[in-house]
PDB file with one MODEL, atoms N, CA, C and O in Angstrom:
MODEL        1
ATOM      1  N   MET A   1       0.713  -1.371  -0.024  1.00  0.00           N
ATOM      2  CA  MET A   1       0.212  -0.148  -0.138  1.00  0.00           C
ATOM      3  C   MET A   1       0.881   1.363   0.112  1.00  0.00           C
ATOM      4  O   MET A   1       1.469   1.814   1.095  1.00  0.00           O
ATOM      5  N   PRO A   2       0.576   1.908  -1.071  1.00  0.00           N
ATOM      6  CA  PRO A   2       1.493   3.404  -1.099  1.00  0.00           C
ATOM      7  C   PRO A   2       1.302   3.945  -0.044  1.00  0.00           C
ATOM      8  O   PRO A   2       0.163   3.893   0.420  1.00  0.00           O
ATOM      9  N   GLU A   3       2.285   4.598   0.639  1.00  0.00           N
ATOM     10  CA  GLU A   3       2.142   5.723   1.177  1.00  0.00           C
ATOM     11  C   GLU A   3       1.922   6.895   0.713  1.00  0.00           C
ATOM     12  O   GLU A   3       2.479   7.003  -0.380  1.00  0.00           O
ATOM     13  N   LEU A   4       1.116   8.276   1.160  1.00  0.00           N
ATOM     14  CA  LEU A   4       1.102   9.402   0.029  1.00  0.00           C
ATOM     15  C   LEU A   4       1.449  10.661   0.879  1.00  0.00           C
ATOM     16  O   LEU A   4       1.652  11.734   0.311  1.00  0.00           O
ATOM     17  N   CYS A   5       1.529  10.522   2.445  1.00  0.00           N
ATOM     18  CA  CYS A   5       1.931  11.207   3.126  1.00  0.00           C
ATOM     19  C   CYS A   5       2.404  10.986   4.836  1.00  0.00           C
ATOM     20  O   CYS A   5       2.050   9.930   5.362  1.00  0.00           O
ATOM     21  N   ARG A   6       3.113  11.886   5.578  1.00  0.00           N
ATOM     22  CA  ARG A   6       3.070  11.561   6.691  1.00  0.00           C
ATOM     23  C   ARG A   6       3.237  12.776   7.510  1.00  0.00           C
ATOM     24  O   ARG A   6       4.132  13.580   7.253  1.00  0.00           O
ATOM     25  N   PHE A   7       2.265  12.973   8.663  1.00  0.00           N
ATOM     26  CA  PHE A   7       2.686  14.056   9.501  1.00  0.00           C
ATOM     27  C   PHE A   7       1.852  13.873  10.902  1.00  0.00           C
ATOM     28  O   PHE A   7       0.847  13.177  11.048  1.00  0.00           O
ATOM     29  N   PHE A   8       2.477  14.627  11.847  1.00  0.00           N
ATOM     30  CA  PHE A   8       2.414  14.335  13.188  1.00  0.00           C
ATOM     31  C   PHE A   8       1.963  13.103  13.657  1.00  0.00           C
ATOM     32  O   PHE A   8       0.917  12.961  14.290  1.00  0.00           O
ATOM     33  N   GLY A   9       2.814  12.120  13.327  1.00  0.00           N
ATOM     34  CA  GLY A   9       2.617  10.325  13.358  1.00  0.00           C
ATOM     35  C   GLY A   9       1.751   9.927  12.850  1.00  0.00           C
ATOM     36  O   GLY A   9       1.319   8.850  13.258  1.00  0.00           O
ATOM     37  N   VAL A  10       0.916  10.757  11.445  1.00  0.00           N
ATOM     38  CA  VAL A  10       0.039   9.925  10.838  1.00  0.00           C
ATOM     39  C   VAL A  10       0.615   9.736   9.437  1.00  0.00           C
ATOM     40  O   VAL A  10       1.165  10.558   8.705  1.00  0.00           O
ATOM     41  N   VAL A  11       0.308   8.257   9.226  1.00  0.00           N
ATOM     42  CA  VAL A  11       0.679   7.857   8.061  1.00  0.00           C
ATOM     43  C   VAL A  11      -0.413   7.721   7.172  1.00  0.00           C
ATOM     44  O   VAL A  11      -1.355   7.020   7.542  1.00  0.00           O
ATOM     45  N   ILE A  12      -0.451   8.232   6.135  1.00  0.00           N
ATOM     46  CA  ILE A  12      -1.495   8.151   5.188  1.00  0.00           C
ATOM     47  C   ILE A  12      -1.206   7.316   3.868  1.00  0.00           C
ATOM     48  O   ILE A  12      -0.059   7.356   3.421  1.00  0.00           O
ATOM     49  N   LYS A  13      -2.182   6.553   3.208  1.00  0.00           N
ATOM     50  CA  LYS A  13      -2.152   5.328   2.385  1.00  0.00           C
ATOM     51  C   LYS A  13      -2.944   5.127   1.727  1.00  0.00           C
ATOM     52  O   LYS A  13      -4.047   5.479   2.145  1.00  0.00           O
ATOM     53  N   MET A  14      -2.904   4.530   0.480  1.00  0.00           N
ATOM     54  CA  MET A  14      -4.024   4.351  -0.869  1.00  0.00           C
ATOM     55  C   MET A  14      -3.891   3.264  -1.221  1.00  0.00           C
ATOM     56  O   MET A  14      -2.679   3.101  -1.077  1.00  0.00           O
ATOM     57  N   PHE A  15      -4.413   2.076  -1.717  1.00  0.00           N
ATOM     58  CA  PHE A  15      -4.345   0.563  -1.954  1.00  0.00           C
ATOM     59  C   PHE A  15      -4.479   0.578  -3.307  1.00  0.00           C
ATOM     60  O   PHE A  15      -5.683   0.668  -3.548  1.00  0.00           O
ATOM     61  N   HIS A  16      -3.792   0.531  -4.390  1.00  0.00           N
ATOM     62  CA  HIS A  16      -4.243   0.150  -5.852  1.00  0.00           C
ATOM     63  C   HIS A  16      -5.364  -0.580  -5.771  1.00  0.00           C
ATOM     64  O   HIS A  16      -5.511  -1.344  -4.817  1.00  0.00           O
ATOM     65  N   ASP A  17      -6.462  -0.446  -6.892  1.00  0.00           N
ATOM     66  CA  ASP A  17      -7.331  -1.121  -7.170  1.00  0.00           C
ATOM     67  C   ASP A  17      -8.569  -1.808  -5.921  1.00  0.00           C
ATOM     68  O   ASP A  17      -9.235  -2.814  -5.675  1.00  0.00           O
ATOM     69  N   ASP A  18      -8.293  -0.570  -5.471  1.00  0.00           N
ATOM     70  CA  ASP A  18      -9.244  -0.615  -3.936  1.00  0.00           C
ATOM     71  C   ASP A  18     -10.693  -0.664  -4.317  1.00  0.00           C
ATOM     72  O   ASP A  18     -10.931  -0.321  -5.475  1.00  0.00           O
ATOM     73  N   HIS A  19     -11.638  -0.998  -3.623  1.00  0.00           N
ATOM     74  CA  HIS A  19     -13.102  -0.724  -3.438  1.00  0.00           C
ATOM     75  C   HIS A  19     -13.541   0.570  -3.628  1.00  0.00           C
ATOM     76  O   HIS A  19     -12.794   1.523  -3.406  1.00  0.00           O
ATOM     77  N   ASN A  20     -15.032   0.746  -4.139  1.00  0.00           N
ATOM     78  CA  ASN A  20     -15.483   2.180  -3.940  1.00  0.00           C
ATOM     79  C   ASN A  20     -16.249   2.360  -2.445  1.00  0.00           C
ATOM     80  O   ASN A  20     -16.682   1.337  -1.916  1.00  0.00           O
ATOM     81  N   PRO A  21     -16.348   3.124  -2.046  1.00  0.00           N
ATOM     82  CA  PRO A  21     -16.389   4.741  -2.741  1.00  0.00           C
ATOM     83  C   PRO A  21     -14.977   4.866  -2.156  1.00  0.00           C
ATOM     84  O   PRO A  21     -14.459   4.173  -1.280  1.00  0.00           O
ATOM     85  N   PRO A  22     -14.218   6.419  -3.171  1.00  0.00           N
ATOM     86  CA  PRO A  22     -12.416   6.695  -3.268  1.00  0.00           C
ATOM     87  C   PRO A  22     -12.292   7.007  -1.796  1.00  0.00           C
ATOM     88  O   PRO A  22     -13.133   7.658  -1.176  1.00  0.00           O
ATOM     89  N   HIS A  23     -11.239   6.523  -1.301  1.00  0.00           N
ATOM     90  CA  HIS A  23     -10.929   6.293  -0.002  1.00  0.00           C
ATOM     91  C   HIS A  23      -9.667   6.543   0.387  1.00  0.00           C
ATOM     92  O   HIS A  23      -8.875   6.482  -0.553  1.00  0.00           O
ATOM     93  N   PHE A  24      -9.035   6.886   1.762  1.00  0.00           N
ATOM     94  CA  PHE A  24      -7.575   6.355   1.942  1.00  0.00           C
ATOM     95  C   PHE A  24      -7.492   6.104   3.410  1.00  0.00           C
ATOM     96  O   PHE A  24      -8.317   6.549   4.208  1.00  0.00           O
ATOM     97  N   HIS A  25      -6.458   5.369   3.735  1.00  0.00           N
ATOM     98  CA  HIS A  25      -6.268   5.030   4.888  1.00  0.00           C
ATOM     99  C   HIS A  25      -5.760   5.877   5.638  1.00  0.00           C
ATOM    100  O   HIS A  25      -5.321   6.733   4.870  1.00  0.00           O
ATOM    101  N   ALA A  26      -5.440   6.321   7.163  1.00  0.00           N
ATOM    102  CA  ALA A  26      -5.252   6.810   7.953  1.00  0.00           C
ATOM    103  C   ALA A  26      -4.372   5.932   9.249  1.00  0.00           C
ATOM    104  O   ALA A  26      -4.989   5.208  10.031  1.00  0.00           O
ATOM    105  N   PHE A  27      -3.158   6.086   9.315  1.00  0.00           N
ATOM    106  CA  PHE A  27      -2.717   5.140  10.611  1.00  0.00           C
ATOM    107  C   PHE A  27      -2.150   5.978  11.710  1.00  0.00           C
ATOM    108  O   PHE A  27      -1.424   6.951  11.505  1.00  0.00           O
ATOM    109  N   TYR A  28      -2.491   5.582  12.799  1.00  0.00           N
ATOM    110  CA  TYR A  28      -1.423   6.686  14.213  1.00  0.00           C
ATOM    111  C   TYR A  28      -1.312   5.430  15.241  1.00  0.00           C
ATOM    112  O   TYR A  28      -2.354   4.885  15.605  1.00  0.00           O
ATOM    113  N   GLY A  29      -0.403   5.099  15.580  1.00  0.00           N
ATOM    114  CA  GLY A  29      -0.087   4.431  16.300  1.00  0.00           C
ATOM    115  C   GLY A  29      -0.830   2.569  16.137  1.00  0.00           C
ATOM    116  O   GLY A  29      -0.430   1.704  15.359  1.00  0.00           O
ATOM    117  N   GLU A  30      -1.837   2.468  17.039  1.00  0.00           N
ATOM    118  CA  GLU A  30      -2.145   1.232  16.798  1.00  0.00           C
ATOM    119  C   GLU A  30      -3.661   1.713  16.397  1.00  0.00           C
ATOM    120  O   GLU A  30      -4.410   0.762  16.173  1.00  0.00           O
ATOM    121  N   ASP A  31      -4.148   2.785  16.288  1.00  0.00           N
ATOM    122  CA  ASP A  31      -5.212   2.979  15.363  1.00  0.00           C
ATOM    123  C   ASP A  31      -5.075   3.242  14.274  1.00  0.00           C
ATOM    124  O   ASP A  31      -4.009   3.660  13.823  1.00  0.00           O
ATOM    125  N   ASP A  32      -6.419   3.009  13.396  1.00  0.00           N
ATOM    126  CA  ASP A  32      -6.378   3.009  11.901  1.00  0.00           C
ATOM    127  C   ASP A  32      -8.189   3.723  11.428  1.00  0.00           C
ATOM    128  O   ASP A  32      -9.264   3.669  12.026  1.00  0.00           O
ATOM    129  N   ALA A  33      -7.884   4.175  10.453  1.00  0.00           N
ATOM    130  CA  ALA A  33      -9.105   4.461  10.002  1.00  0.00           C
ATOM    131  C   ALA A  33      -9.529   4.837   8.431  1.00  0.00           C
ATOM    132  O   ALA A  33      -8.653   5.249   7.671  1.00  0.00           O
ATOM    133  N   ILE A  34     -10.645   4.709   8.060  1.00  0.00           N
ATOM    134  CA  ILE A  34     -10.603   4.907   6.330  1.00  0.00           C
ATOM    135  C   ILE A  34     -11.580   5.896   6.391  1.00  0.00           C
ATOM    136  O   ILE A  34     -12.630   5.844   7.031  1.00  0.00           O
ATOM    137  N   PHE A  35     -11.048   7.081   5.471  1.00  0.00           N
ATOM    138  CA  PHE A  35     -11.858   8.416   5.384  1.00  0.00           C
ATOM    139  C   PHE A  35     -12.083   8.378   3.559  1.00  0.00           C
ATOM    140  O   PHE A  35     -11.216   8.206   2.702  1.00  0.00           O
ATOM    141  N   ASP A  36     -13.557   8.604   3.388  1.00  0.00           N
ATOM    142  CA  ASP A  36     -14.184   8.912   2.537  1.00  0.00           C
ATOM    143  C   ASP A  36     -13.320  10.175   1.757  1.00  0.00           C
ATOM    144  O   ASP A  36     -13.240  11.123   2.539  1.00  0.00           O
ATOM    145  N   ILE A  37     -12.829  10.389   0.798  1.00  0.00           N
ATOM    146  CA  ILE A  37     -12.289  11.484   0.064  1.00  0.00           C
ATOM    147  C   ILE A  37     -13.723  12.159  -0.811  1.00  0.00           C
ATOM    148  O   ILE A  37     -13.521  13.332  -1.126  1.00  0.00           O
ATOM    149  N   ARG A  38     -14.486  11.862  -1.051  1.00  0.00           N
ATOM    150  CA  ARG A  38     -15.720  12.806  -1.799  1.00  0.00           C
ATOM    151  C   ARG A  38     -16.210  13.640  -0.105  1.00  0.00           C
ATOM    152  O   ARG A  38     -16.239  14.869  -0.042  1.00  0.00           O
ATOM    153  N   HIS A  39     -16.517  12.860   1.001  1.00  0.00           N
ATOM    154  CA  HIS A  39     -17.349  13.487   1.589  1.00  0.00           C
ATOM    155  C   HIS A  39     -16.425  13.997   2.513  1.00  0.00           C
ATOM    156  O   HIS A  39     -16.918  14.731   3.369  1.00  0.00           O
ATOM    157  N   VAL A  40     -15.014  13.773   2.578  1.00  0.00           N
ATOM    158  CA  VAL A  40     -14.055  14.180   3.833  1.00  0.00           C
ATOM    159  C   VAL A  40     -14.773  13.481   5.254  1.00  0.00           C
ATOM    160  O   VAL A  40     -14.904  13.959   6.381  1.00  0.00           O
ATOM    161  N   SER A  41     -15.078  12.466   4.826  1.00  0.00           N
ATOM    162  CA  SER A  41     -15.434  11.595   6.250  1.00  0.00           C
ATOM    163  C   SER A  41     -15.208  10.227   6.769  1.00  0.00           C
ATOM    164  O   SER A  41     -14.890   9.259   6.079  1.00  0.00           O
ATOM    165  N   LEU A  42     -15.366  10.233   7.819  1.00  0.00           N
ATOM    166  CA  LEU A  42     -15.014   8.902   8.280  1.00  0.00           C
ATOM    167  C   LEU A  42     -15.841   8.086   8.105  1.00  0.00           C
ATOM    168  O   LEU A  42     -17.039   8.337   8.238  1.00  0.00           O
ATOM    169  N   LEU A  43     -15.250   6.605   7.673  1.00  0.00           N
ATOM    170  CA  LEU A  43     -15.886   5.621   6.829  1.00  0.00           C
ATOM    171  C   LEU A  43     -15.986   4.378   7.965  1.00  0.00           C
ATOM    172  O   LEU A  43     -17.043   3.849   8.306  1.00  0.00           O
ATOM    173  N   LYS A  44     -14.739   4.056   8.437  1.00  0.00           N
ATOM    174  CA  LYS A  44     -14.741   3.291   9.236  1.00  0.00           C
ATOM    175  C   LYS A  44     -13.617   3.061   9.944  1.00  0.00           C
ATOM    176  O   LYS A  44     -12.558   2.994   9.321  1.00  0.00           O
ATOM    177  N   GLY A  45     -13.625   2.889  11.441  1.00  0.00           N
ATOM    178  CA  GLY A  45     -12.397   2.583  12.337  1.00  0.00           C
ATOM    179  C   GLY A  45     -12.373   4.004  13.413  1.00  0.00           C
ATOM    180  O   GLY A  45     -13.282   4.790  13.680  1.00  0.00           O
ATOM    181  N   LYS A  46     -11.038   3.959  13.853  1.00  0.00           N
ATOM    182  CA  LYS A  46     -11.124   4.892  14.756  1.00  0.00           C
ATOM    183  C   LYS A  46      -9.692   5.664  14.673  1.00  0.00           C
ATOM    184  O   LYS A  46      -8.689   5.292  14.064  1.00  0.00           O
ATOM    185  N   LEU A  47      -9.906   7.076  15.609  1.00  0.00           N
ATOM    186  CA  LEU A  47      -8.441   7.923  15.570  1.00  0.00           C
ATOM    187  C   LEU A  47      -8.571   8.599  17.239  1.00  0.00           C
ATOM    188  O   LEU A  47      -9.637   8.406  17.823  1.00  0.00           O
ATOM    189  N   PRO A  48      -7.774   9.160  17.753  1.00  0.00           N
ATOM    190  CA  PRO A  48      -8.125   9.979  19.036  1.00  0.00           C
ATOM    191  C   PRO A  48      -8.601  11.332  18.243  1.00  0.00           C
ATOM    192  O   PRO A  48      -8.129  11.681  17.161  1.00  0.00           O
ATOM    193  N   PRO A  49      -9.610  12.029  18.963  1.00  0.00           N
ATOM    194  CA  PRO A  49     -10.248  13.112  18.210  1.00  0.00           C
ATOM    195  C   PRO A  49      -9.071  14.057  18.201  1.00  0.00           C
ATOM    196  O   PRO A  49      -9.079  14.248  16.985  1.00  0.00           O
ATOM    197  N   ARG A  50      -8.065  14.794  18.633  1.00  0.00           N
ATOM    198  CA  ARG A  50      -7.366  15.408  18.275  1.00  0.00           C
ATOM    199  C   ARG A  50      -6.500  15.160  16.586  1.00  0.00           C
ATOM    200  O   ARG A  50      -6.100  16.035  15.818  1.00  0.00           O
ATOM    201  N   VAL A  51      -6.442  13.856  16.456  1.00  0.00           N
ATOM    202  CA  VAL A  51      -5.317  13.051  15.144  1.00  0.00           C
ATOM    203  C   VAL A  51      -6.747  13.227  14.273  1.00  0.00           C
ATOM    204  O   VAL A  51      -6.637  14.074  13.387  1.00  0.00           O
ATOM    205  N   LEU A  52      -8.098  12.570  14.361  1.00  0.00           N
ATOM    206  CA  LEU A  52      -9.147  12.787  13.453  1.00  0.00           C
ATOM    207  C   LEU A  52      -9.207  14.088  13.037  1.00  0.00           C
ATOM    208  O   LEU A  52      -9.493  14.134  11.840  1.00  0.00           O
ATOM    209  N   GLY A  53      -9.048  15.194  13.548  1.00  0.00           N
ATOM    210  CA  GLY A  53      -9.319  16.498  13.538  1.00  0.00           C
ATOM    211  C   GLY A  53      -8.080  16.508  12.520  1.00  0.00           C
ATOM    212  O   GLY A  53      -8.345  16.331  11.331  1.00  0.00           O
ATOM    213  N   PHE A  54      -7.117  16.649  12.796  1.00  0.00           N
ATOM    214  CA  PHE A  54      -5.539  16.836  11.525  1.00  0.00           C
ATOM    215  C   PHE A  54      -6.016  16.308  10.291  1.00  0.00           C
ATOM    216  O   PHE A  54      -6.027  17.118   9.364  1.00  0.00           O
ATOM    217  N   VAL A  55      -6.595  14.627   9.935  1.00  0.00           N
ATOM    218  CA  VAL A  55      -6.375  13.999   9.375  1.00  0.00           C
ATOM    219  C   VAL A  55      -7.839  14.749   8.444  1.00  0.00           C
ATOM    220  O   VAL A  55      -7.707  14.966   7.240  1.00  0.00           O
ATOM    221  N   THR A  56      -8.857  15.007   8.995  1.00  0.00           N
ATOM    222  CA  THR A  56     -10.141  15.530   8.202  1.00  0.00           C
ATOM    223  C   THR A  56      -9.361  17.027   7.458  1.00  0.00           C
ATOM    224  O   THR A  56      -9.339  17.293   6.256  1.00  0.00           O
ATOM    225  N   GLU A  57      -8.833  17.753   8.462  1.00  0.00           N
ATOM    226  CA  GLU A  57      -8.485  19.249   8.194  1.00  0.00           C
ATOM    227  C   GLU A  57      -7.875  19.269   6.717  1.00  0.00           C
ATOM    228  O   GLU A  57      -8.117  20.067   5.811  1.00  0.00           O
ATOM    229  N   TRP A  58      -6.730  17.804   6.729  1.00  0.00           N
ATOM    230  CA  TRP A  58      -5.599  17.662   5.743  1.00  0.00           C
ATOM    231  C   TRP A  58      -6.173  17.401   4.452  1.00  0.00           C
ATOM    232  O   TRP A  58      -5.808  17.888   3.382  1.00  0.00           O
ATOM    233  N   ALA A  59      -7.174  16.527   4.669  1.00  0.00           N
ATOM    234  CA  ALA A  59      -8.127  15.694   3.811  1.00  0.00           C
ATOM    235  C   ALA A  59      -8.754  16.629   2.573  1.00  0.00           C
ATOM    236  O   ALA A  59      -8.780  16.525   1.347  1.00  0.00           O
ATOM    237  N   ALA A  60      -9.457  18.021   3.978  1.00  0.00           N
ATOM    238  CA  ALA A  60      -9.740  18.908   3.229  1.00  0.00           C
ATOM    239  C   ALA A  60      -9.604  19.507   2.160  1.00  0.00           C
ATOM    240  O   ALA A  60     -10.343  19.565   1.178  1.00  0.00           O
ATOM    241  N   MET A  61      -8.268  20.123   2.450  1.00  0.00           N
ATOM    242  CA  MET A  61      -7.430  21.029   1.684  1.00  0.00           C
ATOM    243  C   MET A  61      -6.723  20.437   0.575  1.00  0.00           C
ATOM    244  O   MET A  61      -6.361  21.035  -0.438  1.00  0.00           O
ATOM    245  N   HIS A  62      -6.474  18.631   0.975  1.00  0.00           N
ATOM    246  CA  HIS A  62      -6.128  18.237  -0.539  1.00  0.00           C
ATOM    247  C   HIS A  62      -6.779  17.240  -1.006  1.00  0.00           C
ATOM    248  O   HIS A  62      -6.291  16.191  -1.426  1.00  0.00           O
ATOM    249  N   GLN A  63      -8.235  17.620  -0.933  1.00  0.00           N
ATOM    250  CA  GLN A  63      -9.399  16.665  -1.487  1.00  0.00           C
ATOM    251  C   GLN A  63      -9.147  16.383  -3.191  1.00  0.00           C
ATOM    252  O   GLN A  63      -9.190  15.258  -3.691  1.00  0.00           O
ATOM    253  N   ASN A  64      -8.920  17.455  -3.836  1.00  0.00           N
ATOM    254  CA  ASN A  64      -8.840  16.997  -5.573  1.00  0.00           C
ATOM    255  C   ASN A  64      -7.508  16.322  -5.479  1.00  0.00           C
ATOM    256  O   ASN A  64      -7.450  15.235  -6.054  1.00  0.00           O
ATOM    257  N   GLU A  65      -6.440  16.734  -4.883  1.00  0.00           N
ATOM    258  CA  GLU A  65      -4.819  15.606  -5.065  1.00  0.00           C
ATOM    259  C   GLU A  65      -5.654  14.079  -4.998  1.00  0.00           C
ATOM    260  O   GLU A  65      -5.602  13.175  -5.833  1.00  0.00           O
ATOM    261  N   LEU A  66      -6.517  14.129  -3.573  1.00  0.00           N
ATOM    262  CA  LEU A  66      -6.731  12.878  -2.906  1.00  0.00           C
ATOM    263  C   LEU A  66      -7.341  12.137  -4.351  1.00  0.00           C
ATOM    264  O   LEU A  66      -6.798  11.172  -4.888  1.00  0.00           O
ATOM    265  N   LEU A  67      -8.620  12.829  -4.860  1.00  0.00           N
ATOM    266  CA  LEU A  67      -9.347  12.257  -5.949  1.00  0.00           C
ATOM    267  C   LEU A  67      -7.966  11.875  -7.120  1.00  0.00           C
ATOM    268  O   LEU A  67      -7.661  10.704  -7.347  1.00  0.00           O
ATOM    269  N   ASP A  68      -7.411  12.772  -7.622  1.00  0.00           N
ATOM    270  CA  ASP A  68      -6.610  12.618  -8.733  1.00  0.00           C
ATOM    271  C   ASP A  68      -5.696  10.945  -8.557  1.00  0.00           C
ATOM    272  O   ASP A  68      -5.504  10.046  -9.375  1.00  0.00           O
ATOM    273  N   ARG A  69      -5.181  11.152  -6.668  1.00  0.00           N
ATOM    274  CA  ARG A  69      -4.553   9.855  -6.549  1.00  0.00           C
ATOM    275  C   ARG A  69      -5.516   8.276  -6.591  1.00  0.00           C
ATOM    276  O   ARG A  69      -5.057   7.135  -6.650  1.00  0.00           O
ATOM    277  N   TRP A  70      -6.588   8.595  -6.552  1.00  0.00           N
ATOM    278  CA  TRP A  70      -7.739   7.635  -6.439  1.00  0.00           C
ATOM    279  C   TRP A  70      -7.758   7.073  -8.134  1.00  0.00           C
ATOM    280  O   TRP A  70      -7.787   5.902  -8.512  1.00  0.00           O
ATOM    281  N   GLN A  71      -7.738   8.051  -8.793  1.00  0.00           N
ATOM    282  CA  GLN A  71      -7.458   7.829 -10.134  1.00  0.00           C
ATOM    283  C   GLN A  71      -6.435   6.574 -10.425  1.00  0.00           C
ATOM    284  O   GLN A  71      -6.614   5.395 -10.729  1.00  0.00           O
ATOM    285  N   CYS A  72      -5.196   7.450 -10.169  1.00  0.00           N
ATOM    286  CA  CYS A  72      -4.107   6.588 -10.463  1.00  0.00           C
ATOM    287  C   CYS A  72      -3.964   4.991 -10.090  1.00  0.00           C
ATOM    288  O   CYS A  72      -3.669   4.010 -10.772  1.00  0.00           O
ATOM    289  N   ALA A  73      -4.359   5.195  -8.487  1.00  0.00           N
ATOM    290  CA  ALA A  73      -4.748   3.660  -8.075  1.00  0.00           C
ATOM    291  C   ALA A  73      -5.396   2.817  -9.088  1.00  0.00           C
ATOM    292  O   ALA A  73      -4.945   1.795  -9.604  1.00  0.00           O
ATOM    293  N   GLN A  74      -6.534   3.406  -9.297  1.00  0.00           N
ATOM    294  CA  GLN A  74      -7.414   2.379  -9.934  1.00  0.00           C
ATOM    295  C   GLN A  74      -6.967   1.895 -11.179  1.00  0.00           C
ATOM    296  O   GLN A  74      -7.264   0.814 -11.688  1.00  0.00           O
ATOM    297  N   ALA A  75      -5.957   3.097 -11.801  1.00  0.00           N
ATOM    298  CA  ALA A  75      -5.586   2.525 -12.762  1.00  0.00           C
ATOM    299  C   ALA A  75      -4.010   1.736 -12.650  1.00  0.00           C
ATOM    300  O   ALA A  75      -3.510   1.228 -13.654  1.00  0.00           O
ATOM    301  N   GLY A  76      -3.552   1.719 -11.762  1.00  0.00           N
ATOM    302  CA  GLY A  76      -2.463   0.837 -11.555  1.00  0.00           C
ATOM    303  C   GLY A  76      -1.019   1.589 -11.165  1.00  0.00           C
ATOM    304  O   GLY A  76       0.018   1.110 -10.706  1.00  0.00           O
ATOM    305  N   GLU A  77      -1.397   3.063 -11.560  1.00  0.00           N
ATOM    306  CA  GLU A  77      -0.133   4.015 -11.633  1.00  0.00           C
ATOM    307  C   GLU A  77       0.266   4.405 -10.509  1.00  0.00           C
ATOM    308  O   GLU A  77      -0.377   4.578  -9.474  1.00  0.00           O
ATOM    309  N   ALA A  78       1.590   4.574 -10.772  1.00  0.00           N
ATOM    310  CA  ALA A  78       2.347   4.892  -9.394  1.00  0.00           C
ATOM    311  C   ALA A  78       1.718   6.201  -8.996  1.00  0.00           C
ATOM    312  O   ALA A  78       1.206   7.014  -9.766  1.00  0.00           O
ATOM    313  N   LEU A  79       1.864   6.326  -7.204  1.00  0.00           N
ATOM    314  CA  LEU A  79       0.855   7.215  -6.520  1.00  0.00           C
ATOM    315  C   LEU A  79       2.030   8.324  -6.212  1.00  0.00           C
ATOM    316  O   LEU A  79       2.912   7.875  -5.481  1.00  0.00           O
ATOM    317  N   GLN A  80       2.199   9.610  -6.608  1.00  0.00           N
ATOM    318  CA  GLN A  80       2.669  10.586  -6.199  1.00  0.00           C
ATOM    319  C   GLN A  80       2.327  10.883  -4.650  1.00  0.00           C
ATOM    320  O   GLN A  80       1.213  10.528  -4.266  1.00  0.00           O
ATOM    321  N   GLY A  81       3.482  11.712  -3.426  1.00  0.00           N
ATOM    322  CA  GLY A  81       3.000  12.410  -2.474  1.00  0.00           C
ATOM    323  C   GLY A  81       2.150  13.263  -2.183  1.00  0.00           C
ATOM    324  O   GLY A  81       1.715  13.906  -3.138  1.00  0.00           O
ATOM    325  N   ILE A  82       1.762  13.494  -1.207  1.00  0.00           N
ATOM    326  CA  ILE A  82       1.113  14.647  -0.977  1.00  0.00           C
ATOM    327  C   ILE A  82       1.528  15.738   0.062  1.00  0.00           C
ATOM    328  O   ILE A  82       1.930  15.269   1.127  1.00  0.00           O
ATOM    329  N   ASP A  83       1.514  16.799  -0.013  1.00  0.00           N
ATOM    330  CA  ASP A  83       2.222  17.839   1.029  1.00  0.00           C
ATOM    331  C   ASP A  83       1.229  17.645   2.378  1.00  0.00           C
ATOM    332  O   ASP A  83       0.002  17.627   2.478  1.00  0.00           O
ATOM    333  N   PRO A  84       2.441  17.492   3.490  1.00  0.00           N
ATOM    334  CA  PRO A  84       1.881  17.382   4.904  1.00  0.00           C
ATOM    335  C   PRO A  84       1.089  18.324   5.346  1.00  0.00           C
ATOM    336  O   PRO A  84       1.253  19.429   4.830  1.00  0.00           O
ATOM    337  N   LEU A  85       0.126  18.201   6.298  1.00  0.00           N
ATOM    338  CA  LEU A  85       0.119  19.562   7.289  1.00  0.00           C
ATOM    339  C   LEU A  85       0.679  19.864   8.037  1.00  0.00           C
ATOM    340  O   LEU A  85       1.104  18.986   8.787  1.00  0.00           O
ATOM    341  N   GLU A  86       0.997  21.134   8.282  1.00  0.00           N
ATOM    342  CA  GLU A  86       2.063  21.882   9.065  1.00  0.00           C
ATOM    343  C   GLU A  86       1.600  22.591   9.816  1.00  0.00           C
ATOM    344  O   GLU A  86       2.318  23.280  10.540  1.00  0.00           O
TER     345      GLU A  86
ENDMDL
END
């Protein structure tokens, strides 16, 4: 699973040829979650509240890039990284 970004201990990844809806995976310590890209919302899993806020803010800022990476992943193409939250 290619890594797209890393910030504040959070690792953002996306699978190639994954199921719909367009989404990404966020990992933080022992916690992990799946986020819907189009609605910038939590689909499954859990993260600490503060981390959930960081990931949601980052995803909203980079929604178009995430959708682009989703299309690339579905086509089996290499995924470029996305700038971290600062």
